[in-house]
C-alpha positions in Angstrom: 111.6 111.3 98.4 109.2 114.7 98.2 107.6 114.4 95.3 104.0 115.7 94.8 100.4 114.1 93.0 101.4 115.8 90.3 104.5 114.6 89.2 104.4 111.6 86.4 106.3 109.5 89.4 103.9 109.4 91.4 102.5 105.7 91.0 105.8 104.6 90.3 107.6 106.6 94.2 103.9 105.0 95.9 104.9 101.8 94.3 108.6 102.2 95.6 107.9 103.1 99.4 105.5 99.4 99.4 108.2 97.3 98.7 110.3 98.9 101.6 107.4 98.4 104.0 108.9 95.8 106.0 107.1 91.7 106.2 105.7 91.4 109.3 104.8 95.1 109.2 101.8 97.3 107.6 101.4 101.4 106.8 98.7 103.2 106.1 98.4 105.3 102.7 98.7 109.1 104.0 101.6 108.2 105.8 102.5 107.2 102.1 101.3 110.4 101.1 102.8 112.8 104.1 106.5 110.9 102.5 105.6 112.2 99.3 105.2 115.6 100.5 101.7 115.1 99.1 100.5 114.7 102.4 96.2 115.5 101.2 97.1 112.1 98.6 95.8 109.2 101.1 93.2 108.8 97.7 95.6 108.7 95.3 98.3 106.2 97.2 95.5 103.4 97.0 95.0 104.0 92.7 98.6 103.2 93.1 98.4 100.5 94.7 95.1 99.4 93.3 97.3 100.1 89.7 100.2 96.8 91.3 98.0 93.7 89.6 99.3 94.4 86.7 102.6 95.4 87.4 105.6 93.1 86.5 106.5 93.6 89.0 105.1 92.5 92.5 104.3 94.7 94.9 103.1 94.2 98.8 100.0 96.2 98.4 98.2 94.5 101.0 100.5 95.9 103.9 99.0 99.1 103.1 95.6 100.3 106.1 93.9 102.8 106.1 95.2 105.4 109.4 92.7 103.3 111.7 94.6 99.9 110.4 91.1 99.0 108.2 91.4 96.8 105.5 89.7 99.1 103.6 91.7 97.9 100.5 90.5 94.9 100.5 87.9 94.6 97.7 90.9 95.1 94.8 92.3 92.0 95.4 91.0 89.2 94.0 89.0 86.5 96.3 87.2 88.3 99.6 90.0 87.2 102.4 93.3 87.3 100.0 94.1 90.8 101.5 94.5 89.4 105.4 95.0 86.0 104.9 98.6 88.3 103.1 98.8 89.8 105.8 98.1 86.7 108.4 100.9 84.9 106.7 103.3 87.4 107.5 101.8 86.4 111.2 100.7 90.3 112.2 96.8 88.8 113.1 93.3 90.8 111.5 90.3 90.8 114.0 87.2 92.0 112.5 89.1 93.3 109.0 91.4 95.5 111.6 95.5 94.8 111.8 95.4 94.0 115.6 98.1 95.7 117.9 98.6 98.8 114.8 100.5 101.1 116.9 103.0 98.5 117.8 104.0 97.0 113.8 103.3 100.5 112.4 106.1 101.0 109.3 106.2 104.6 109.7 108.6 106.1 106.0 109.4 109.3 107.9 111.0 107.1 110.5 112.5 104.5 108.7 113.4 106.6 105.8 114.5 109.9 107.5 118.2 110.5 106.8 
């Protein structure tokens, strides 16, 4: 993919990668940014995911957390625990707003999607 954040399709690329995150797994904003060739664009990945509410097709934005496994994006979901509830419904264990066994269930798009 390797597009930079100034590309008009950056948000769409973020959505494409996010749709590929397997059920019961998580990734980070930074991992998506790195995969898209825009290492410094973690925050822009977050902005893209925050805008998924208005998209016609579902994007599993709840599967994207910060680099330490914290549910930093939860404030952008309706209700205070929606992000956690969605992850837990997929078998992801959350303790104190953090993904338990983060390293074990982390999905790295650069590894998983490399040719």
